[in-house]
C-alpha positions as CSV (number, residue, x, y, z in Angstrom):
1,M,61.0,-219.6,-127.2
2,R,63.3,-217.5,-129.9
3,V,63.4,-213.7,-129.1
4,P,64.6,-211.6,-132.0
5,S,67.2,-209.1,-131.5
6,N,65.9,-205.9,-133.2
7,G,64.1,-204.6,-130.0
8,E,60.4,-205.8,-130.7
9,E,58.5,-208.0,-127.6
10,A,58.0,-211.4,-127.9
11,F,55.5,-212.8,-125.3
12,T,56.2,-216.0,-123.3
13,P,54.1,-218.9,-124.9
14,I,51.9,-219.5,-122.1
15,P,50.8,-217.2,-119.3
16,L,53.0,-217.8,-116.1
17,E,51.4,-219.3,-113.1
18,A,50.9,-216.5,-110.3
19,G,52.9,-216.9,-107.1
20,R,55.7,-219.5,-108.7
21,V,58.9,-218.7,-109.6
22,Y,60.8,-219.2,-113.2
23,K,64.1,-219.2,-114.3
24,I,64.7,-217.6,-117.7
25,V,67.9,-218.3,-119.5
26,F,69.2,-216.4,-122.7
27,T,71.8,-218.2,-124.7
28,G,73.4,-217.3,-128.2
29,K,74.7,-214.3,-130.2
30,Y,73.2,-212.5,-132.8
31,R,75.0,-210.3,-135.7
32,F,74.2,-206.6,-136.4
33,R,75.1,-204.0,-138.4
34,C,77.0,-201.0,-137.2
35,R,78.2,-198.1,-139.6
36,W,79.7,-200.0,-142.3
37,H,81.0,-203.5,-141.2
38,D,79.2,-206.2,-138.8
39,E,79.4,-206.8,-135.0
40,W,78.1,-209.5,-132.6
41,A,76.6,-209.6,-129.5
42,D,75.1,-211.5,-126.6
43,A,72.0,-210.9,-124.1
44,A,74.2,-208.5,-122.2
45,Y,77.6,-208.0,-124.0
46,R,78.7,-206.9,-127.5
47,T,81.8,-207.4,-129.0
48,D,85.2,-205.0,-129.1
49,E,87.7,-204.0,-131.9
50,Y,89.1,-207.4,-131.3
51,K,86.0,-209.2,-131.6
52,N,85.9,-210.0,-127.7
53,F,82.6,-210.1,-126.1
54,K,83.7,-207.5,-123.0
55,L,81.6,-204.3,-124.0
56,R,78.5,-204.6,-121.6
57,Y,75.5,-202.9,-122.6
58,P,71.8,-203.3,-121.6
59,G,69.9,-205.2,-124.1
60,V,67.7,-207.5,-121.9
61,E,64.5,-206.7,-120.9
62,V,61.6,-208.8,-118.5
63,A,58.6,-207.6,-118.2
64,G,60.0,-204.1,-118.4
65,V,62.6,-204.7,-116.5
66,G,66.5,-204.0,-117.4
67,A,69.5,-205.9,-116.9
68,V,70.9,-203.2,-114.8
69,P,72.3,-202.8,-110.9
70,D,69.4,-204.1,-108.8
71,G,67.4,-204.6,-111.9
72,L,66.6,-208.2,-112.7
73,D,66.6,-210.9,-109.6
74,S,69.6,-213.6,-109.7
75,W,71.3,-212.2,-112.6
76,T,74.1,-214.5,-113.7
77,E,76.3,-214.6,-116.2
78,D,78.3,-217.1,-118.2
79,R,80.0,-215.3,-120.8
80,A,82.1,-218.1,-122.1
81,N,79.2,-219.9,-123.3
82,H,77.1,-216.7,-124.0
83,S,74.7,-218.2,-121.4
84,Y,72.4,-215.7,-118.5
85,S,69.7,-216.4,-116.5
86,C,67.6,-214.4,-114.2
87,L,64.4,-215.3,-111.9
88,T,61.0,-213.8,-112.4
89,E,57.7,-213.9,-110.5
90,G,54.3,-215.3,-112.4
91,G,51.8,-213.4,-112.6
92,G,49.4,-215.1,-114.1
93,R,49.4,-213.5,-117.7
94,Q,52.3,-213.8,-120.3
95,V,55.5,-212.2,-119.9
96,P,57.0,-209.5,-122.5
97,I,60.8,-210.3,-123.5
98,R,62.8,-208.0,-125.7
99,I,66.3,-207.8,-126.6
100,A,67.2,-204.4,-127.6
101,P,70.3,-204.2,-129.8
102,P,73.7,-202.3,-128.5
103,Q,73.9,-198.3,-129.4
104,G,74.5,-197.6,-133.4
105,A,73.1,-201.1,-134.7
106,F,70.6,-200.1,-137.9
107,Y,70.1,-203.6,-139.0
108,T,69.6,-206.8,-137.4
109,T,67.8,-210.1,-138.0
110,D,69.1,-212.6,-135.6
111,H,67.5,-214.1,-132.9
112,L,68.7,-215.3,-128.8
113,N,67.3,-218.3,-127.5
114,V,65.5,-218.0,-124.2
115,D,64.3,-220.8,-122.1
116,I,61.9,-220.9,-119.4
117,E,62.2,-223.3,-116.1
118,L,59.5,-223.9,-113.4
119,M,60.9,-223.7,-110.0
120,P,60.2,-226.1,-107.3
121,R,57.7,-225.2,-104.8
122,G,59.1,-223.6,-101.8
123,T,61.4,-221.5,-103.8
124,P,61.3,-218.1,-102.3
125,S,59.7,-216.1,-104.3
126,V,61.3,-213.0,-106.3
127,L,59.5,-210.3,-103.7
128,A,60.4,-212.1,-100.4
129,R,63.9,-212.3,-101.8
130,Q,64.4,-209.2,-102.8
131,Q,62.9,-207.7,-99.2
132,A,65.4,-210.6,-97.4
133,R,68.2,-208.3,-99.6
134,I,66.8,-204.8,-98.2
135,Q,66.6,-206.1,-95.0
136,A,69.8,-207.2,-95.0
137,K,71.2,-204.2,-96.6
138,A,69.5,-202.2,-94.1
139,A,71.4,-203.7,-91.1
140,A,74.6,-203.7,-92.5
141,E,74.3,-199.9,-93.6
142,L,72.6,-199.4,-90.0
143,A,75.8,-201.3,-88.1
144,A,78.3,-199.8,-90.6
145,E,77.1,-196.1,-90.0
146,Q,77.2,-197.0,-85.8
147,Q,80.4,-198.0,-86.5
148,R,81.5,-195.2,-88.2
149,V,79.9,-192.6,-85.7
150,L,81.6,-193.7,-82.8
151,Q,85.1,-194.0,-84.7
152,E,84.2,-190.1,-86.2
153,Q,83.6,-189.2,-82.0
154,Q,86.7,-190.8,-80.8
155,A,88.8,-189.1,-84.1
156,E,87.0,-185.8,-83.0
157,A,88.1,-185.8,-79.4
158,V,91.5,-186.7,-80.6
159,R,91.1,-184.2,-83.3
160,R,90.0,-181.3,-80.9
161,L,92.8,-182.2,-78.2
162,A,95.7,-181.9,-80.7
163,E,94.5,-178.5,-82.4
164,Q,94.1,-177.1,-79.1
165,Q,97.7,-178.1,-78.5
166,V,98.8,-176.6,-82.0
167,R,96.5,-173.4,-81.6
168,D,98.7,-172.8,-77.9
169,Q,101.7,-173.4,-79.6
170,E,100.8,-171.3,-83.0
171,Q,99.9,-168.3,-80.2
172,K,103.1,-168.6,-78.3
173,Q,105.3,-168.6,-81.8
174,L,103.2,-165.4,-82.9
175,R,103.4,-163.6,-79.9
176,Q,107.6,-164.2,-80.3
177,A,107.5,-163.5,-83.9
178,A,105.7,-160.2,-83.6
179,L,108.0,-159.0,-80.8
180,A,111.1,-159.6,-83.4
181,K,109.0,-158.5,-86.5
182,R,108.5,-155.3,-84.5
183,R,112.0,-154.8,-83.6
184,Q,113.3,-155.8,-86.7
185,H,110.9,-153.2,-88.1
186,R,112.2,-150.3,-86.5
187,L,115.9,-151.1,-87.1
188,E,114.4,-150.8,-90.7
189,L,113.0,-147.7,-90.0
190,R,116.3,-146.2,-88.6
191,R,118.5,-148.1,-92.2
192,R,116.1,-146.3,-94.0
193,V,116.2,-142.0,-92.3
194,Q,119.8,-142.7,-92.8
195,E,119.6,-144.0,-96.5
196,L,117.9,-141.0,-97.1
197,V,120.0,-138.6,-95.1
198,A,122.9,-140.0,-97.3
199,H,121.2,-139.3,-100.1
200,V,119.8,-135.7,-99.3
201,Q,123.7,-135.3,-98.6
202,H,124.8,-136.4,-101.8
203,E,122.3,-133.6,-103.4
204,A,122.2,-130.9,-101.2
205,N,122.1,-128.4,-103.5
206,L,118.2,-128.9,-104.1
207,L,118.0,-127.5,-100.5
208,D,119.0,-123.3,-102.0
209,P,115.5,-122.3,-103.5
210,Q,118.0,-119.9,-105.7
211,Y,119.6,-122.9,-107.2
212,C,116.8,-124.5,-107.9
213,D,115.0,-121.6,-109.8
214,R,118.0,-121.6,-112.2
215,L,118.2,-125.7,-112.4
216,V,115.1,-125.3,-113.4
217,H,114.9,-122.7,-116.4
218,S,118.0,-124.5,-117.7
219,R,116.8,-127.8,-117.7
220,R,112.8,-127.6,-117.6
221,D,112.8,-130.9,-120.2
222,E,114.9,-132.8,-118.3
223,I,112.7,-132.3,-114.9
224,L,109.6,-132.7,-116.5
225,R,110.8,-135.9,-118.0
226,Q,111.4,-136.9,-114.1
227,K,107.9,-135.7,-112.8
228,A,106.6,-139.4,-113.1
229,A,109.2,-140.9,-111.1
230,W,109.8,-137.7,-108.5
231,T,105.7,-138.3,-107.9
232,S,105.7,-141.8,-107.1
233,E,108.2,-141.4,-105.0
234,Y,107.2,-138.5,-102.9
235,Q,103.6,-140.4,-102.4
236,L,105.3,-143.7,-101.5
237,L,107.3,-141.9,-98.8
238,L,104.1,-139.6,-97.7
239,G,102.3,-143.3,-97.5
240,Q,104.9,-144.5,-95.0
241,V,103.4,-142.6,-92.0
242,E,106.0,-144.5,-89.1
243,L,108.7,-143.6,-91.4
244,V,107.8,-139.3,-92.1
245,A,107.5,-139.6,-88.3
246,L,110.6,-140.7,-87.5
247,I,112.0,-138.4,-90.4
248,Q,110.4,-135.5,-88.5
249,Q,112.2,-136.1,-85.6
250,A,115.6,-137.5,-86.6
251,A,116.2,-135.6,-90.2
252,P,113.6,-133.1,-90.9
253,E,115.7,-131.5,-94.1
254,V,114.7,-135.1,-96.0
255,L,110.9,-133.7,-95.9
256,V,112.1,-130.3,-97.1
257,W,114.3,-132.1,-100.2
258,Y,111.2,-133.6,-101.2
259,E,109.2,-130.7,-100.9
260,R,111.5,-128.8,-102.9
261,R,111.4,-131.5,-105.8
262,A,107.9,-130.9,-105.8
263,E,108.1,-126.8,-106.2
264,M,110.7,-127.3,-108.8
265,L,108.1,-129.5,-111.1
266,L,105.1,-127.1,-110.7
267,L,107.7,-124.1,-111.8
268,A,108.7,-126.0,-114.7
269,E,105.0,-127.0,-115.7
270,Q,104.2,-123.2,-115.3
271,L,107.0,-122.5,-117.5
272,E,106.2,-125.2,-120.3
273,C,102.3,-123.7,-120.5
274,A,103.9,-120.6,-121.2
275,A,106.2,-121.5,-123.8
276,L,102.9,-123.8,-125.4
277,D,100.8,-120.3,-125.2
278,E,103.7,-118.5,-127.1
279,A,103.9,-121.3,-129.7
280,H,100.2,-121.1,-130.5
281,V,100.1,-117.5,-131.0
282,S,103.5,-118.0,-133.5
283,L,101.0,-120.7,-135.2
284,R,98.0,-118.9,-135.4
285,S,99.5,-115.6,-136.3
286,L,99.4,-114.2,-140.3
287,V,101.7,-115.6,-142.6
288,P,103.1,-114.0,-145.4
289,I,103.2,-115.2,-149.1
290,T,106.8,-115.9,-150.1
291,Y,108.7,-117.6,-152.7
292,R,109.0,-120.7,-150.0
293,T,105.1,-120.4,-149.5
294,L,103.8,-119.8,-152.8
295,G,103.6,-123.7,-154.1
296,E,102.2,-124.6,-151.4
297,V,99.8,-121.9,-151.2
298,E,99.2,-122.6,-154.8
299,G,98.6,-126.3,-154.5
300,I,96.0,-125.6,-151.8
301,V,94.1,-123.3,-154.3
302,G,94.4,-126.3,-156.7
303,E,93.0,-128.9,-154.4
304,L,89.6,-126.0,-154.0
305,F,89.1,-126.7,-157.8
306,A,89.4,-129.9,-157.5
307,H,87.5,-131.3,-155.0
308,R,84.5,-129.0,-156.3
309,A,84.8,-130.5,-159.5
310,E,85.1,-134.1,-158.1
311,F,82.1,-133.3,-155.5
312,D,80.1,-131.7,-158.6
313,Q,80.6,-135.9,-160.5
314,L,79.6,-137.8,-157.5
315,R,76.5,-136.0,-157.1
316,R,75.7,-136.1,-161.1
317,D,76.4,-140.3,-160.4
318,E,74.1,-140.2,-157.2
319,L,71.1,-138.9,-159.6
320,V,72.3,-141.5,-162.1
321,A,73.0,-144.6,-159.9
322,G,71.1,-143.7,-156.7
323,S,73.3,-142.8,-153.2
324,T,75.6,-145.4,-151.7
325,A,77.2,-145.3,-148.1
326,E,80.6,-145.2,-150.3
327,T,79.5,-142.2,-152.0
328,A,77.9,-140.3,-149.0
329,G,81.2,-140.9,-146.7
330,R,83.4,-139.4,-149.5
331,L,81.0,-136.4,-150.2
332,E,81.6,-135.9,-146.6
333,E,85.3,-136.2,-146.8
334,I,85.3,-133.5,-149.3
335,V,83.5,-131.0,-147.3
336,R,85.9,-131.6,-144.6
337,L,88.7,-130.9,-146.8
338,T,87.4,-127.7,-148.3
339,A,87.1,-126.6,-145.0
340,H,90.6,-127.4,-143.6
341,N,91.7,-125.8,-147.1
342,H,90.0,-122.3,-146.5
343,E,91.2,-122.4,-142.9
344,L,94.9,-122.6,-144.2
345,L,94.4,-119.5,-146.8
346,R,92.9,-117.5,-143.9
347,R,96.2,-118.2,-142.6
348,Y,97.7,-116.5,-145.5
349,G,95.1,-114.0,-145.7
350,I,93.0,-114.9,-147.9
351,Q,89.1,-115.3,-147.4
352,A,87.1,-116.8,-150.0
353,Q,83.9,-118.3,-150.6
354,T,84.8,-120.1,-153.6
355,P,88.2,-121.4,-155.2
356,E,87.7,-118.3,-157.9
357,D,87.5,-115.9,-155.4
358,A,90.3,-117.7,-153.4
359,E,92.7,-117.6,-157.0
360,E,91.4,-113.8,-157.6
361,R,92.6,-113.2,-153.9
362,F,96.2,-115.2,-154.5
363,R,97.0,-113.2,-157.5
364,M,96.4,-109.7,-156.2
365,L,98.6,-111.1,-152.9
366,C,101.0,-112.0,-154.8
367,P,100.8,-111.4,-158.5
368,C,104.0,-113.0,-159.7
369,E,103.4,-116.5,-161.6
370,P,103.2,-119.7,-160.4
371,A,106.1,-121.9,-160.7
372,K,106.2,-123.8,-164.1
373,T,106.8,-127.6,-163.8
374,V,110.1,-129.1,-165.4
375,Y,108.0,-129.9,-168.8
376,E,107.2,-126.1,-169.1
377,Q,110.8,-125.0,-168.4
378,V,112.1,-127.3,-171.3
379,E,109.1,-126.0,-173.5
380,E,109.8,-122.3,-172.6
381,R,113.4,-122.8,-173.4
382,L,112.5,-124.4,-177.0
383,E,110.1,-121.8,-177.4
384,A,113.1,-119.2,-176.8
385,G,115.1,-120.5,-179.6
386,E,117.9,-122.5,-177.4
387,T,119.2,-125.5,-178.5
388,I,118.8,-128.2,-175.7
389,C,118.3,-132.1,-175.4
390,A,114.2,-132.8,-175.4
391,E,114.4,-136.6,-174.5
392,I,112.7,-135.5,-171.1
393,I,109.9,-134.5,-173.3
394,T,110.1,-137.3,-175.3
395,A,109.9,-139.5,-172.3
396,R,106.9,-137.9,-171.1
397,V,105.2,-138.2,-174.6
398,K,106.0,-142.4,-174.1
399,D,104.5,-142.6,-170.3
400,L,101.4,-140.4,-171.4
401,F,100.6,-142.9,-174.3
402,V,101.2,-146.3,-171.8
403,E,98.5,-144.5,-169.2
404,Q,96.2,-143.7,-171.8
405,C,96.4,-147.5,-172.7
406,V,96.2,-148.3,-169.1
407,L,93.2,-145.4,-168.7
408,V,91.1,-147.4,-171.6
409,W,91.6,-150.8,-170.4
410,Q,90.1,-149.8,-167.1
411,R,87.2,-147.9,-168.5
412,R,86.1,-151.0,-170.3
413,R,86.3,-152.8,-167.3
414,A,84.2,-150.1,-165.2
415,L,81.9,-150.5,-168.3
416,R,81.1,-154.0,-168.5
417,A,80.5,-153.7,-164.5
418,K,78.1,-150.8,-164.7
419,D,80.2,-148.7,-162.4
420,W,79.1,-145.4,-164.1
421,A,80.9,-143.3,-161.2
422,E,84.5,-145.0,-162.0
423,Q,83.8,-144.8,-165.2
424,G,83.0,-140.7,-165.1
425,R,86.2,-140.5,-163.1
426,L,88.2,-142.3,-165.7
427,D,86.7,-140.3,-168.4
428,Q,87.9,-136.8,-167.1
429,R,91.4,-138.5,-166.4
430,I,91.4,-139.6,-170.1
431,A,90.5,-136.7,-171.6
432,S,93.3,-135.1,-168.9
433,C,96.0,-137.5,-170.4
434,R,95.1,-136.9,-174.1
435,A,95.4,-133.2,-174.0
436,E,98.8,-133.3,-172.2
437,F,99.9,-135.8,-175.0
438,A,98.8,-133.7,-177.5
439,R,100.5,-130.6,-176.2
440,W,104.1,-132.5,-175.9
441,L,103.9,-134.1,-179.2
442,A,103.1,-131.1,-181.2
443,L,105.9,-129.6,-179.5
444,L,108.3,-131.9,-180.7
445,K,106.8,-131.8,-184.1
446,R,107.1,-128.3,-184.1
447,H,110.5,-127.8,-183.4
448,G,111.7,-130.9,-185.5
449,F,112.4,-133.4,-182.9
450,P,112.2,-137.4,-184.5
451,V,108.7,-138.6,-183.1
452,E,108.5,-142.3,-182.5
453,N,104.9,-143.1,-183.7
454,A,103.6,-144.9,-180.4
455,R,100.1,-146.4,-181.9
456,K,102.2,-148.2,-184.4
457,D,103.7,-151.8,-182.8
458,P,106.0,-153.9,-184.4
459,L,103.4,-156.6,-184.2
460,D,101.5,-154.8,-187.1
461,R,104.2,-155.5,-189.8
462,L,104.3,-159.2,-189.2
463,S,102.5,-161.6,-191.6
464,P,100.5,-163.6,-191.3
465,L,98.3,-162.1,-188.9
466,G,98.3,-165.5,-186.6
467,E,101.7,-165.2,-186.1
468,G,101.4,-162.1,-184.7
469,I,98.8,-163.0,-182.5
470,V,100.8,-166.3,-181.4
471,R,103.6,-164.1,-180.7
472,L,101.6,-161.3,-178.7
473,C,100.2,-163.9,-176.7
474,R,103.2,-165.9,-176.0
475,D,104.8,-162.5,-174.8
476,K,101.9,-161.5,-172.7
477,L,102.4,-165.2,-171.0
478,H,105.9,-164.9,-170.6
479,V,105.8,-161.3,-168.7
480,Q,103.2,-162.3,-166.7
481,K,104.6,-165.5,-165.7
482,L,107.5,-163.5,-164.4
483,L,106.3,-160.6,-163.0
484,K,103.9,-163.4,-160.5
485,E,107.0,-164.7,-159.2
486,L,108.3,-161.7,-158.5
487,G,105.2,-161.0,-156.3
488,D,104.0,-157.8,-158.3
489,T,100.3,-158.1,-158.5
490,E,99.5,-155.1,-159.6
491,A,102.3,-154.4,-162.5
492,V,100.3,-158.1,-163.9
493,E,96.7,-156.1,-164.4
494,Q,99.2,-153.5,-166.1
495,V,100.7,-155.5,-168.7
496,E,97.1,-157.2,-169.2
497,A,96.0,-153.5,-170.3
498,L,98.9,-152.8,-172.1
499,Y,98.8,-156.2,-174.3
500,A,94.7,-155.7,-174.5
501,E,95.8,-152.0,-176.4
502,R,98.2,-154.3,-178.6
503,Q,95.3,-156.8,-179.1
504,V,93.3,-154.0,-180.6
505,E,95.7,-152.4,-182.5
506,L,95.8,-156.2,-184.7
507,F,92.3,-156.2,-185.4
508,H,91.5,-152.9,-186.2
509,P,92.9,-149.9,-188.0
510,P,94.9,-147.0,-186.0
511,E,91.7,-144.7,-187.0
512,D,89.7,-146.7,-185.3
513,R,91.4,-146.7,-181.7
514,Y,91.0,-144.9,-178.5
515,T,94.2,-142.6,-178.6
């Protein structure tokens, strides 16, 4: 008969006679699909990577019993001819036979040949042979167990005798080692006492209380830096009870020397605490406003105004776009910074509830004018009629124009992202930048200094318009490539903003621009 190799059961053509023994022979091989290639297998082995039938797999089942160790009775193998056999006992019914393909096989259509041969009468039944094998195995195991127990008993007796001899020898050696160790320990203690006495004699000044007091007052910081080392040495010494007892008998000045160092540490800590109290009093006392601290106080008052403006802007943004974790965190930070600034002002004698109160109190305590910036100083000298160079004002005007271009580009990006909080913040910065730009530009024109039109770009004079656009794009790509090679990503974004402003100038007249 032929049995499919796809795991499907096939029954014997006729029922097998009850009580008779049959020999079932499996021959042939079959092909199956595994992953992306074909492999071969017979009733017990599949091929390896070299196409050899050497990989055993559980493929054969007869009446539900597989060809595993002690599974099918009288299992024989002829791997060279792909022939395998076993014995089974009939039960008066058809017997199912199944060939399960190897694990991983997902397609096979081949068969294996199965021959069923009736054995002669008198052939021991499968059950009888199994019982005989079981009895023989049990008898062999019993004899082996008895032999093993006898050998273990003999070995145990020998081992106990050897262990007793070893224990006796070890106890003798331990007693001798303990005596030698005690002698060595006493010698080590005496040597240690001698070392400590020599060390104390080398630094015998510490035994003088007056010298210790002067040393603490003159080298307090050095003594405090030695606190961990001195404390560790003292505790280590006190932990050696036998050594301390021997020191008390032979050299008590050693313990006095260690105690004197501990007293020096206590005195140094007391002096350090007194110095820290004096420092705290100095730092928390009222500070007068002088020309050295004038700018610092004015900066604190300016921060109060800035923090309040930012606080109001964030609260307006919350009403429009809703509250976020970032906004709430920034509001708390502004509150903490404002409280800190008020605390700093109180050190200068300025008690205020609002920035206006702080500024008024500051003017009352220090009626002098605040320090002017370098640009305001140049402006003052120009207004006074002095003939000076205004190059610093011209450079400031150019910087403000570049800053306006960057801010306008960032504002457009915030509008596209619908980031209203960022857009409001940028509007305030743009307004401040434009006001300062107009102030310095008017100053230059008023005093007759030549002013280069910051809004005019040489590309506006190009003709035709396409040539200007091509040149602008080529220049932008060249600059961005150079900055990327240098690793300056922030400058790349600023260049993008500048060229975006120039591109707007190409398509729109100057009156349509932001600046």
